[in-house]
N, C-alpha and C positions, 0 to 999 in steps of 0.2 A: 214208724209211721206216726203221723200227727194224731192227736186225740180225736179230732173230728172225723178223720178217715176211719178210725177204729169204731166210732159210733155208727158210721154208715154201714160198716161191715156187720156189726152186731144187729143192725136192723135187717139186713139181708138174711143173716143167719137165723134170726128169730122167725122169719117167715117160714124157713125150712123146718125149724124145730117145732113150730106150732102145728105143722102138718102132721096128721096122725099116721101117715104112711111111713112105716119103718120096714126096710127090705131085709130079708134074711140073706144068709151067705150064698144060697143057691137060687136066688130069685132071678126073675127075668131081667131086672135092672142090672144085676151083676153080669149077666151074659152080654147085655148090650154095652155095658161099660168096657168089658174086655175086648169086644169086637171093635168098639170105637178106638180104643188105644192101639189095637193092631193096625187099623186103617191109618191112624195118625203116624205110627212108626213107618209104615210103607210110604206115605206121602213125603215125610221128611227125608227118607232114604232116596227117593226119586229126585229130590231137589238138590242133593249134595253130590258134588263130583268127587270121585274116589271112594274109599272104603268108609262105610257107615257103621260105627261101633255103637251098640246098644247094650247098656248094663242094666240088669235087673237086680235090685237090692231089697232084701226082705229084713227089715229091722224088727225082730220079734224076740221077746224074752225067752220064750220056750218054742223053738222051731220044731216042727214046721208051722205051727200056729193053726188057727181055725180057717183062714181064708185060703182058697185055691186060685185066687185071681192071677197071681204072677205065673202059676203053672199054665193057666189057660192062655195067657198072653204069649208065653214061650212056645207053646204048641201051635198057636196061630201063626207064628213066624217060621215054622219049620221049613216051608217050601220057598222061603225068600233068601236071597243072597245078602243076608245081613249078619254081621258078626255079633254074636251075643255072648254075654258073660253073666252068669247067675251066681249070686253069693248071698249069704245070710249075715245076721248080726255078729256072728263069731269070727268073721273073716277080718284079719288084721291088715288094713290097707297100708299102714305105714311101712310095712316090710317090702312091698312089691310095687307100690304106686309109681315110684320114680322110673321103674323099668317098663311101665306099660304106656301105651298110647292113650292120649286123652280121648274120652268118649264123646260122641256126638249127642247122645241122649242118655239120661239116667232116669229109670223108673224106680222111684223110692217108695216102697210100701211100708208105712209105719203102722205097726200093730203092737203097741206097748201093752203089756199086761202087768207091769210092775217096774220098779227102778232097778237099773243094772248099769254100773259104771263102765264096764267093758263095752257094753252096747252103745253107750253114749260116746265113748272115746273113738270107737271104730267108725260110727256114723259121722261124728264131727270131723275126723280126719279125711273121710271121703269128700265131704262138702268143702272143706278147706283146701283141698288139692285140685278142685275143678277150676277151669278157666271160665272167663265170662262168655265164651262162645258155646259152652255146653248148655243144653236145654234139660230142664228137670221137670218130671211129672211126679207130683206128690200124691199118694193115695192113702187115705186114712179115714177115720170115722169122725163124726161131728163132735162126739164127746171128748175128743182129743185136741180140740181147737186151742185150748189154753196152752198146750205144749207148743203148738205151731206158732202161736202169737208171741210167746215169751222167749222161745229159743230159736226156732228155725227162721222166722221172717226177719228178725234183726240180723241174724247171721247172713242171710241172703243179701240184705241191703248193704251190710258192711263189706262183704266180699264181692259186691257188684255182680251177683248172679241174678240178672233181671229176667231171664227167660224161664219163669217158673209158673206153673199152673197147678191148682189143687182140685182133686177129685175126691168125692166122699162116697164111701161104700154103702152107707145106710140111708142116704137121701140123694135125690137127683139134684145135685148142686155142684156148680163149677165156679171157681173163684180164681181170678187172675189179678194179682196185686201190681199196681203201677208204682214203682219205686221212685221214679223221677217226679211225677206229679203228686205222690204221696196220697194215693187213694186206691180203693178196691173196685173191681168190676166183677159182678156176679150175675149168673144166669142159671136157670133150671133146665136148660136145653144145651145140647152139645153144639159148639160152634163148628163151622166148616174147618177142616184141617189147615187150610191156608190162612185162616184168621186166628189160629190158636196162639201163636207167638208173635204178636206185632212188635215192631222195633220201638222201644221206649226212648231211645236216644236220637231218633230222627228229628224230632223237634224239641229242643230244650227250653223253648219259650223264654229266651233272654237270660238264661242262667250263665254264669261266667265260664268261659273256656280258657283255661290257664295254659300259657305257653312260656317257655323259658329259654335262656341262652347262657352259654358259658363265657364267651369272650367275643369281642368285636373281631370280625373277619372281613375278607374281601367281599362276601355276599351279604353280610348282615351288619347293622350298626344301630346304635341308639344315640344320635347326634346331639339332641337337646336335653331330653329328660328320659328317665327309665321307662316312661309310658309312651314314648314317641319313637318306637323302634321301626325301622324300615329294612328292607332287604328281600332277597329271594326267598329264603326259608320263612321269614316272618310273613311275607305276603301269602305264602302257602298256608300257614297257620290261620291267618285271618280269613282266607277263603274257606277253609274247613269250618271255621266258626260260623261264617255266613250260611253255609250249606246246612249246618245243624241248628240254625236259628238261635245261636248263642251269642254272647257278648265276649269278644276277645279281651283277655286281661293278661298283661305281661307280669310275670312273677320273677323277682330277682333270685337267681340261683344262689343258694347257700347250703353247703353240704353239712348235714348234722353229724356226720361220723368223723372219727379221728382221721387225719390225713395219712395216706400210705407212705411207706418209706421209699417207694420207687416212684417213677414218673407216671404220667397219665392219670393223675389222681382224680381229676374232675370226672372223667368218664367211668372210672371204677366206682366212684360215688353214685353216678347216675344209674349205673347198672344195679347197684344195691337198692336205690330208691325205687326203681321200676318194679321190684319184687315186694315192695312194702305195700301193705294194705292202704296206708294213709299217704300215698304218693302226692307230693305237693304240686305236680303239674299233670296236665292232660296230654300235652304234646310238647316234645323237646325239639325246638326249631334249629337243630344243628346236627347233621348226620354224623354218625360214628362208623368206623370200619373195624369190625372184629367178628369172629365166628360165633362169639357168645351171644350176639344179639339176634341171630337168625330165627330162633323159634318164636320169639315174642314180639319182635319189632316190625316196623313197616319198611319194606324195601324202597330205596330211592329209585324212581323209574329211569333215571338217566345214569348209566354207569360211567365211571371215570377211570382214567389210567394215570398211573404215577410216572413221572418223567424225571430224568436227571438233568439238572442245569449245570453244565460244565463250563469252566473258563474258556474263552475263545482262543487264548494263546497269543504268542508274539506274532508280529508281522513278518512277512517273507523278506529275506535278504536278496541281494541282486542275483546271486548264483541260483537260488531257489526260484526266483521269479522267472529266469530264463528257461529253467527246466519245467516249470509248472504247466505250460500249455499242453504238453503231451505227457501221457503216462509212461511209466518205465518200460512197459512192453513195447510201445510204439517207438520209443527212442532206441531200444535194443534192436528191433527189426530194422530201423532206419540205418543205423551204423553197420549192422551186419550186411545189409545190401550194398552200402558204399564200399565196404572192405572187399566184398566178393567181386564187385565190378572192377575195382582197382587191381585186385590180384589177377583177374582174367586178362586185363589189358597188359599186365607185365608178363604173364606167361605166354600170351599170344601177341607179341608186339606188332606184327604185320597186319593184324586184323583191324586196328583202330588208328587212323591218322590224326584224330582229335583226342584230346584227353577226356576220358569218360566222366571226370568229376568237374573240370574247369568249364566245359561247354554247357552241361545241363544246369549247373548251379549259377555260374557267373556269366555265361554267354561268351566265354573266351574261345574263339574259333581260330584254331591254328591252320586249318585247311578247309576249303570250301566244302560244306556239307553236301551240296548238290552233286559233287564229283566223287563222292565216296561210294563205297560198295553198298549193296542193299542191306546186308546184315548190320553195318554200322549205322545206316539211316534208321533202320527199325529200332535198334537199341537206343540211339541218341534221341530220337523223337519221343520214344516211350519215357525215357528218363526226363526229358524236358517237360512233358505233360505232367508227370508225377511230381516233380519238384515245383512246378507252377502251383498245383493245388496245395501241396504241403506248405509252401511259403506263404500263400494267401491265408490258409487256416492259422498258421503260426502268428502272422502279423495281426490278424483279427483278435486272437486270444490274448496276445501280449498287450495290445492296446486296452482291452477290457480289464486286464489285471492291473495295468497301470492306473486306470481311473478308479478302481475299487480293489485295493490290495487284500487278498485273503490272508487268513491267519493260519499258523501251524497248530493243528489240533494236538495238544499235549495229552488229552484224555478223550478217547473216541469210542471205546467199548466198555462194557461192564468188567471184562477181564482186565483191561488196562487200569481200571480203578483199583481192583484188588492187587495187581502187580505193583503199582506205584505207591499204594498205601495212602492215597489222598483222603483227607477227612471228608466224611459225608454228613452234612447237617440235615436233620429231619426231625419229625415228631418221634416221641418215645415209642409209640406202638410199632413203628417200623422195625426197631431193634428186636422186638419180640416176634414179629411175624416173619422176618427174613434174617435168620441167624448167620447167614454167610457174610453179611456186612456188619455184624455186631461189633467187631473190634474196631471198625472205622467210624461208627456212628458217634456224633456229637450232638446231644440233645440239651446241653446245659444253657447255651446262649444262642438262640435262633432269632434272627431279625429278618423277616421276609421282605421288609421295605427296602433295605439296602444290602446288596450282596457284597461279601468281603473281597471278591476277586481272586481268591486262591482255593477255597473249598468247593466241593461239589454239593449241590442241594437236591434233595429228593422231595418233590412237592407234587401237588395235584396238577394235572395237565393244563386246566384252564388258568389256574393261578400262575403257573410257570410262563405261559404265553404272555400274561400281563406283566410279570416282573421283568422280563428281558427287554420290554419296550419302554420302560420308564427312563426318564432323563437321568435319574440318579444312578442308573446302571448302564449308562451309555458312554461310549468312547468317542469323544468329539474329534480327536486327532485323525482317526480313520473313518469317522462317521458310521460306525458299526456298533452293535451291542457288545458289551464286555462278556456276556454269557450267551450261550447257545443251548438249544434243546437237543439232546443226543437222539440219534435215530432209534436206538434200542429203547423200547417201552418196557416198563417194569410193573408187572402184576396189575392187570386191569381188575378193578374191584367194584363191588356194589356196596353203597352206603346204606345205613339203616337209621331211621328216625326212632329215637327212644320214646316209647310210650309205656304207660303202666301195664304190667302183665295182665291185670284184671280189667282192662279198659273194655267196656261193652260197645264202644263206638268204633272199634277197629275196622269192621267192614265198610263203614262210611268213609274212613280215612282212605282206604284203598280205592273206593269208588271215585273220590275227588281227585286223587293222584292220577288215576287212569284217565279220567275225563280231561284234565288239564294237559296231560302228556299227549294224548291223541289229538287234541286241538292245536298243539304246537305252542301253547301259552308258556309252558315251563321253559322251553328253550329261549323264547323271546325275553322272558323275565331274567334269565341268567345273563344274557348279553347286556341288557339294560342296566342291571344292578351292578355288574362288574364295572361298567363305565361310570355309573353314578357314585359308587363307593370310592373309586379312585379319585374322582374330582372332589368329593367331600373330605376325604382324609388328606389329600395333597392338593389344595386349591391353587397353589402357585406352581405346581409341577405339571408340565405338559408331557405328552408322549415323546419319546426319544427321536433322534434324527432330524433335529431342527437347527443344526449348526449353520449359521449364515455364511461362514468362511470355508465350509467344507468343499466347495466347488472350485476354490482357488488353487491353481497348480503351483507347487513349489519346485525348487531345483531338484530336490530328492525324488520328486515324482517324474521329472523329465530325464533323470540320469539314465534309465534304460534306453530311452530314445536317443540320447546323445551317444551312448556306446554303440548302438546299431548304426547310427549315421557315420561315426568315425570308422567303423569297420567297413562300411559300404564304400567310403572314399579310399581307405588304405588297402582294402582287400585286392582289388584289381592290380594295383601297382606292385604289391608284394608278389602276386602270382605271376605277373609279367617278368619281374626280376628273376624269379625262380626258373621260369621257362627259358629266359635268355641265358642264364648261367648253365642250365642243362644242355642247351643247344651248343653253346660255345665250347663246353668241355668235350662234347661228342665230335666236334669238327676240328679239333686241334691236330697238328701234324703228328705222325706216328713217332718220329724221332725226338720230337720236343714234347714230352709228356707234361701235360698241364698247361701248355701254351695256348693262348687265345688269339684268334685272328680278328683284329678290329678293322676289317676292310670296310669300304664304302657300301658294299652290297649286303650288309648284315640284315637290314630290314627285308630285302627281297628274299634272302635265304630262309628267314624265319617264317615269314607270313606270305601267303598267297593273296590274302585280302586284309583290310584293316581290322585290328581286334575290336570287338564290340564290348567296350567296358561299361557302357551306361546301363546295361541290363543286369548288372551284378546285384543279386538280392542280399547278400551278406557281406 
């Protein structure tokens, strides 16, 4: 505390000391003090969701000491659903504190009767292990103020334990230090429980709010100077500073520790700095993904999913292009139906006067369909309708495939990545979180701006959507992206903003994030800054798909149409020749095997009506 603040406190304390009223251990004031603390604990428990843990610690050289104040408080909470833990100065917190849940309230009764190093060590370990969200009620005597002023208050300020209030057992005096404004607030009456622990970080009165970045990314950048940073997360940090009435200040990240031998060094260093009492930042404007950050960090309100960017593959050849319109199951059913009908016509030759394949497919009518039997009419008309819809659907799909040729997916599933052994490029922490791909990960040389065309990339979903649309990653020959986002998503995750472990402003961070998310501002910022960052980093690069010659048809594009057209012209002629040959062989003389009658009535013998060759679809 500043010297002036201490003088103000001494003036407040002198008023209490000058008063001749000194209360005994069993006085009415002691009873009112214990009753008030019991009501304070009940109020705090009612305002907290979940389990409320209350610890009662008696720092006394010779337990149980002279005061029974903690016993009265403990008994007053007997009928409440409040978890309580009672300990004295001999309890060694260093052995069990890591296994215990952080308390919501600590009632610390200081009753020193002499010096004891063990007592000091145990009490110091308790205070040093508390988080900034823990509230502390200090109970002591006025004559022990020098110990509080020289030992406890500087420790509370250093460890950012701001929710502290002092009660005195021998005088009606309540003191609440304001560590942010460096002053004391004292009174001789008990405050209402709702006013006992006011937030000292709600208004920082222009104090610097330090935020930092590791590197430039898609969502954050410092384009001109280190103090002129913009981006999605930077805007969030500035909005938090505005809410806290503070001045945002960018701090260049510089790790003071020795670099690790493995990757992900920056975030390992950030994790260590967050547990440091003298953390150089108040808010790290770059989310991290790891389970180690969950207890102390702030969750990102918008979850993200990790996607695989796989190469699009080669273009389809002519054979694959003709088979692409229908799936394998449909082709199989189609040919099975054709074979079945043809076999039936051969096994029952007198049932069909027209060929069951030539007539429905090409319109090759050997006999007038109106003069055939009912069964043949039913079968032929059904086949004609079915082939009409099939041919129309096939032509529509083949035309669309000709205009935009799809590609063969060389890698389509996660299992195919493992089977093919394709290199997966990603950040280092993915190799630790997902050991199944550890042998395939390549974290040495990652360039998110230009994809190499052969490796698979594991990136954030929003970043992946941006990368596949860049011109540098676009195939102008086919006017399609060279990479595609695989349908299988990989491990939806929640990011965490690194903040100091002892940050007393954590509830305000959560409130700002929640308010901006519910208002839809965070989603809008994300879309705007992705586009803005892309234009700033690549001012001459536009989104992909702007090839001016992509709509010009080449001969290779028209090759499937030419094949279909030639088949359409040659098909009926070939079928007619086959039909003629079959008929001539069947009408040859019995004694002259293989002889052919080239009489003038060949046409009348073969056909009752003219063949309809113009309707041939293939």
